[in-house]
C-alpha positions in Angstrom: -0.4 0.3 0.1 1.0 3.3 -0.4 -0.8 5.9 1.8 1.8 8.3 2.2 0.6 10.7 -0.5 -2.7 11.0 1.5 -0.8 11.7 5.3 -0.2 15.2 5.0 3.1 16.1 7.5 1.4 18.7 9.1 -1.1 16.3 10.3 0.1 14.2 13.4 0.9 10.4 13.1 -1.2 8.4 14.8 -0.9 5.6 17.3 0.1 1.8 16.3 -2.7 0.6 17.7 -4.9 3.5 15.7 -3.2 2.8 12.9 -3.6 -1.2 13.4 -8.0 0.2 13.7 -7.4 1.8 10.4 -5.1 -0.6 8.0 -8.0 -2.8 8.6 -10.3 -1.1 7.4 -8.7 -0.3 4.3 -9.0 -3.8 4.1 -12.0 -4.8 4.4 -12.9 -1.4 2.1 -10.4 -2.7 -0.8 -12.3 -6.0 -0.5 -15.4 -5.0 -0.9 -13.8 -2.3 -3.8 -13.3 -5.6 -5.7 -16.2 -7.7 -4.9 -17.9 -4.1 -6.7 -15.4 -4.7 -9.5 -13.0 -2.3 -8.8 -15.6 1.0 -7.7 -17.4 2.0 -5.3 -19.7 5.3 -4.9 -18.7 7.6 -2.9 -21.2 7.9 -0.2 -20.9 4.0 0.2 -17.1 4.3 0.9 -18.0 7.2 3.4 -20.3 5.1 5.0 -18.2 2.4 6.2 -15.3 5.1 6.9 -17.6 6.7 9.7 -19.8 3.6 10.0 -18.0 0.1 9.4 -18.7 -1.7 13.2 -15.6 -1.9 15.4 -13.4 0.0 12.8 -15.4 3.1 11.3 -14.3 6.5 12.9 -18.1 6.9 14.7 -17.9 3.1 15.8 -14.2 2.6 16.5 -13.1 3.8 20.2 -11.3 6.8 19.3 -12.1 10.2 21.2 -14.1 12.5 18.5 -15.7 15.2 20.7 -13.0 18.3 22.5 -11.2 21.4 23.0 -7.6 21.0 21.6 -5.9 18.4 19.4 -3.4 17.2 22.2 -6.5 15.7 24.1 -6.8 13.6 21.0 -9.8 14.9 20.2 -10.9 16.1 16.3 -13.3 19.3 16.5 -15.8 20.6 19.4 -19.7 20.7 19.1 -21.7 23.6 20.6 -22.9 21.3 24.4 -18.4 20.8 24.8 -18.0 24.8 23.9 -20.4 25.9 26.3 -23.2 24.4 28.8 -24.9 27.5 28.2 -26.0 26.1 24.8 -27.9 23.0 26.6 -29.7 25.3 29.1 -31.2 27.3 26.3 -32.3 24.4 24.3 -34.0 23.0 27.2 -36.4 25.9 26.5 -37.8 25.5 23.4 -37.7 21.5 24.0 -40.0 22.4 26.7 -42.1 24.1 25.3 -42.7 21.9 22.6 -43.8 19.0 25.2 -46.0 21.4 26.8 -47.7 22.6 23.3 -48.0 19.3 22.0 -49.1 17.2 25.1 -46.1 14.9 25.3 -43.6 13.6 27.7 -40.4 12.1 25.9 -37.1 12.7 24.5 -34.7 11.5 22.3 -31.6 12.5 20.9 -29.8 11.4 18.3 -25.7 11.0 18.3 -25.7 11.6 21.8 -21.5 12.3 21.8 -19.9 12.4 25.4 -23.4 13.0 26.5 -22.7 16.4 27.5 -25.9 17.7 25.8 -28.3 15.0 27.5 -26.4 16.1 30.8 -27.4 19.4 30.2 -30.5 19.5 29.0 -31.9 16.8 31.6 -30.9 19.4 34.5 -32.2 21.9 32.5 -35.7 20.3 31.9 -35.5 19.9 35.3 -34.6 23.4 35.8 -37.7 24.6 34.2 -40.0 22.4 36.2 -41.0 20.9 32.1 -42.4 17.1 33.2 -40.8 14.7 31.1 -40.7 10.4 31.7 -37.7 9.4 29.4 -34.6 10.3 27.9 -33.8 8.0 24.9 -30.8 7.7 22.9 -29.8 6.8 19.7 -26.1 6.0 19.3 -24.1 3.6 17.1 -20.8 3.7 19.2 -20.6 1.4 21.9 -17.8 3.3 23.3 -20.2 6.3 23.2 -22.5 5.4 24.9 -20.1 4.4 27.2 -19.0 7.8 28.0 -22.3 8.8 27.3 -23.5 6.9 30.5 -20.1 8.1 33.0 -21.0 11.7 31.5 -24.7 11.0 32.6 -24.6 10.0 35.8 -22.1 12.1 36.9 -23.7 15.5 35.8 -27.3 14.5 36.2 -27.3 12.0 39.0 -30.5 12.3 40.1 -32.3 12.4 36.5 -29.8 9.4 35.1 -32.5 6.8 35.6 -34.8 8.7 33.1 -31.9 7.9 30.5 -32.1 4.6 27.8 -30.6 3.8 24.9 -31.9 2.4 21.9 -30.6 -0.1 19.5 -33.4 0.4 17.1 -36.3 2.9 16.4 -39.7 2.5 17.6 -42.4 2.6 14.8 -43.7 5.4 16.4 -43.1 8.5 19.0 -44.2 10.5 21.0 -42.4 13.8 22.1 -39.4 15.9 20.8 -36.3 14.3 18.9 -32.8 16.3 18.9 -29.7 15.6 16.9 -26.9 18.3 16.9 -24.4 17.7 14.3 -26.4 14.7 13.0 -26.9 15.7 9.3 -23.6 16.0 8.6 -21.9 13.4 9.1 -24.5 11.2 6.6 -22.6 9.6 3.7 -23.5 11.5 0.9 -22.7 11.0 -3.2 -20.5 13.7 -5.1 -20.9 14.3 -8.5 -19.0 15.8 -11.2 -19.3 18.4 -14.1 -16.8 18.5 -16.2 -16.8 20.3 -19.8 -20.3 20.0 -19.1 -21.3 16.6 -18.4 -22.3 15.5 -15.1 -20.2 12.1 -13.8 -20.5 10.9 -10.6 -16.9 11.0 -8.7 -16.5 7.3 -6.9 -13.8 5.4 -5.4 -11.4 3.3 -7.1 -7.9 1.0 -6.3 -4.7 3.1 -7.9 -0.6 3.1 -7.1 -2.0 1.0 -3.8 -4.3 3.6 -1.7 -8.0 4.7 -2.5 -8.0 7.2 -5.4 -10.8 9.5 -7.0 -12.5 8.2 -10.2 -15.6 9.4 -12.3 -18.1 7.6 -13.9 -21.2 8.0 -16.4 -24.6 8.9 -14.8 -28.1 7.7 -15.5 -30.8 10.2 -15.1 -32.2 10.1 -11.7 -33.5 12.8 -9.4 -30.1 14.0 -8.5 -28.7 14.4 -12.0 -32.3 16.8 -12.4 -31.4 18.6 -9.6 -27.7 19.2 -10.2 -28.8 19.9 -14.1 -30.0 23.1 -12.7 -26.9 24.1 -11.2 -25.3 27.4 -13.3 -21.4 26.2 -12.9 -20.6 29.0 -14.6 -19.1 27.4 -17.5 -16.6 25.3 -15.8 -15.9 22.6 -13.4 -17.4 22.0 -10.9 -17.8 19.6 -7.8 -21.2 19.2 -5.4 -22.7 16.8 -3.1 -26.4 15.2 -2.7 -27.5 13.8 0.5 -29.8 10.9 -0.1 -28.9 9.2 3.0 -29.7 12.5 5.1 -33.0 12.9 3.5 -34.2 9.3 4.0 -33.4 10.0 7.7 -35.6 12.6 8.0 -38.0 10.6 6.2 -37.8 8.5 9.1 -37.7 10.2 11.8 -40.5 12.5 10.5 -42.8 9.2 10.2 -41.6 7.7 13.3 -43.0 11.4 14.9 -47.1 11.0 15.6 -46.8 14.1 18.0 -44.4 16.6 19.5 -41.4 18.5 17.4 -37.8 17.5 16.1 -35.0 20.0 15.7 -32.0 19.3 14.0 -29.0 21.6 14.3 -26.5 21.7 11.7 -24.1 23.9 9.2 -25.3 24.7 6.2 -27.2 26.2 3.6 -30.9 26.3 1.7 -30.4 24.7 -1.8 -30.1 28.1 -3.8 -27.0 28.7 -1.7 -25.4 25.3 -1.5 -25.2 25.2 -4.9 -24.4 28.7 -6.1 -22.1 29.2 -8.6 -19.1 29.8 -6.7 -18.8 27.1 -4.3 -17.3 25.2 -7.2 -15.5 23.0 -5.3 -18.3 21.2 -3.0 -18.0 21.4 0.8 -17.0 18.0 1.7 -14.4 18.5 4.4 -12.1 16.2 7.2 -11.7 16.7 10.5 -8.4 15.0 12.3 -7.1 16.6 15.6 -8.4 19.7 14.9 -7.5 20.0 11.7 -9.3 20.8 8.3 -8.6 19.1 5.5 -10.2 18.0 2.3 -8.4 14.6 1.8 -11.3 11.5 2.8 -8.6 8.8 2.0 -6.2 10.6 5.0 -5.9 7.6 7.9 -9.3 6.1 6.9 -11.5 4.9 10.6 -9.3 7.9 12.3 -10.5 11.5 10.5 -14.5 12.4 10.6 -15.5 13.0 6.9 -18.6 15.9 6.6 -20.4 17.6 4.2 -22.4 20.5 5.2 -26.3 20.2 5.2 -28.6 20.7 2.1 -31.1 22.5 4.3 -34.2 22.5 1.3 -33.9 18.8 0.4 -34.1 18.0 4.3 -37.1 20.8 4.6 -39.1 19.2 1.3 -38.3 14.7 3.3 -40.0 16.4 6.3 -42.8 17.6 4.8 -43.2 14.9 2.2 -44.6 12.6 5.2 -47.0 15.1 6.1 -45.1 16.7 9.1 -45.5 20.7 9.2 -42.1 22.3 8.9 -42.0 24.6 12.3 -38.9 26.7 11.2 -36.0 27.4 9.9 -33.4 30.0 10.7 -29.7 30.3 12.6 -28.4 29.2 14.8 -27.5 32.7 16.9 -31.5 34.3 16.1 -32.9 30.8 17.7 -30.6 31.1 20.7 -31.3 34.3 21.1 -35.2 34.0 20.5 -34.9 30.7 23.3 -33.6 33.3 25.5 -29.4 32.4 25.8 -28.5 35.6 26.9 -31.1 35.2 30.1 -29.5 32.5 30.5 -25.8 34.3 31.2 -27.5 36.9 33.2 -27.7 34.4 35.8 -24.2 34.2 36.3 -22.6 37.0 38.2 -20.7 39.2 36.1 -18.6 40.0 39.4 -17.8 36.8 38.8 -15.4 36.7 36.7 -14.0 33.6 36.4 -17.5 31.9 35.5 -18.6 35.1 33.8 -16.2 35.7 31.0 -15.6 32.1 29.7 -19.4 32.2 29.5 -19.3 34.9 28.0 -16.8 34.5 25.2 -18.7 30.6 25.3 -22.2 32.9 24.0 -20.1 35.0 21.5 -18.7 31.7 19.9 -22.1 30.4 19.2 -23.7 33.7 18.4 -21.1 35.3 16.3 -20.8 35.6 12.5 -17.8 34.8 12.0 -18.3 31.7 13.9 -20.8 29.6 14.8 -24.3 32.0 14.9 -24.8 31.8 11.1 -23.4 29.1 9.2 -25.2 26.9 12.4 -28.9 26.7 11.7 -32.0 25.2 13.4 -34.5 23.3 11.1 -37.5 22.0 13.1 -40.7 19.4 12.3 -43.9 19.5 14.4 -46.7 17.2 14.5 -50.0 18.3 16.5 -48.5 22.1 17.4 -51.3 24.1 16.3 -48.4 27.5 16.8 -45.2 28.0 16.6 -42.2 28.1 19.2 -40.5 31.0 20.7 -37.0 30.3 19.4 -39.2 31.2 15.9 -40.9 33.6 16.5 -38.4 36.0 15.0 -35.9 35.7 12.3 -37.8 33.0 10.6 -36.6 31.8 6.7 -38.3 29.5 6.2 -39.1 31.5 3.0 -36.0 31.2 1.7 -35.9 27.0 1.3 
C-alpha cells in the first residue's frame, strides 16, 4: 500500500493501535471494492469509513469531541463549548413538550453525553415534566462515555435515560439531532466540460483514489442539471442518506417536534456557482482538510447540509415545517442572554469564559450564521418562541 501521499506532514501521526485499526478498515473497504468490480460510489466509502462495525470513525473507540487537538479529539461541538447551549435549547424543548402534551425526549448521536446531561438538568430546572430521555447512538464506546457523563453530571435524572438499538415505529415527544445530518454519507458528482459524472472510489497505485463514471438519469442528476456552473468544472454533493433519515424520523414522529442543528445552506446557496469545489471536509486533531483518504477510520468526514432537501423530506411525510433559522437567532429567541445573565458578572472566573463561549455560539464569524436550526412538528398549533422572529423558512 502507498498511503504516504494521503498523510500530510502537517497532521500528527496516529499511534500504533490506531494505525492498526485504520489498516484493518482499509483492507475491509479494499475487499468490498474488489467484490464490486473495482469501483464504489463515494457514499458507500464514506459509510464504511465512518460506521463500519468496530472500525469506522464513529463505531470505533477513538476520542472525537474535545476542545484541543492535544487532548486526542478532532473537533468541538456546541455542547462541548458551553453548558449554556444545553440550558438554552432546553427552553424550546420544554415549550414543545408542553404544547404537544407529550412527555418523552429522544436524542440522536449524543456524543460524549454533555448535551443530554445538560438538557436533563435544565429541563428539571424549568419544571418540565418528562418521563424518559432516549439516546440513539451506533458507537458502543460513546454509549459508555454518555452513561458516565450523565451519571456524574445529572445523577438524580440518570434513571430516565435509556439507549435504543432500534427506532420505535411511533414516537410522541421531542427529537433532537445536533450535528447529525452532516455525518450522513453523501454522493459526489463532478461536472467536467458540461457533463455530470458520479465521483466514486477506486484502488490505484496502492491506495484509494477518486474515479468518475457516467451516470444515468435520476432525481439527483435532474437537480444537479439546474446548477449554474458558470461554464467551469464543478463538484457537488447530494444527500440521499440525510433525506432518508429525515423522512424516517418525521414518519416516526406521531406528535411533538423534531429539531436538527447543523451547518449548511438552503439549496440556492448550497449549489451556488461560486461553490464550485463542494463542501466535503475532513477533521483530524482540530485540523480541517479535504482528503477523505487520510487515515481511514481515524478522521471525521462531513459535508454541509442542503437544508431545502431536508425540509422537503420532512414535509413529504405530512409533518409541518415548524421553522428554519440561524443558530444565533434561534438561541437569542430562546433566551440565551437571560441564561448568561444568571451568572454574576462580578464572578469573572465564571462569567468571562461563559460570555466568550456565547459569543462563539452567536457570532457570524464563528457558529452563529453557518449553523442553522430546522424543526418539524405534528400536533402543535402555534410556532415556538425560538422561531418567533428571523424565521427563514421562505428561503428554502
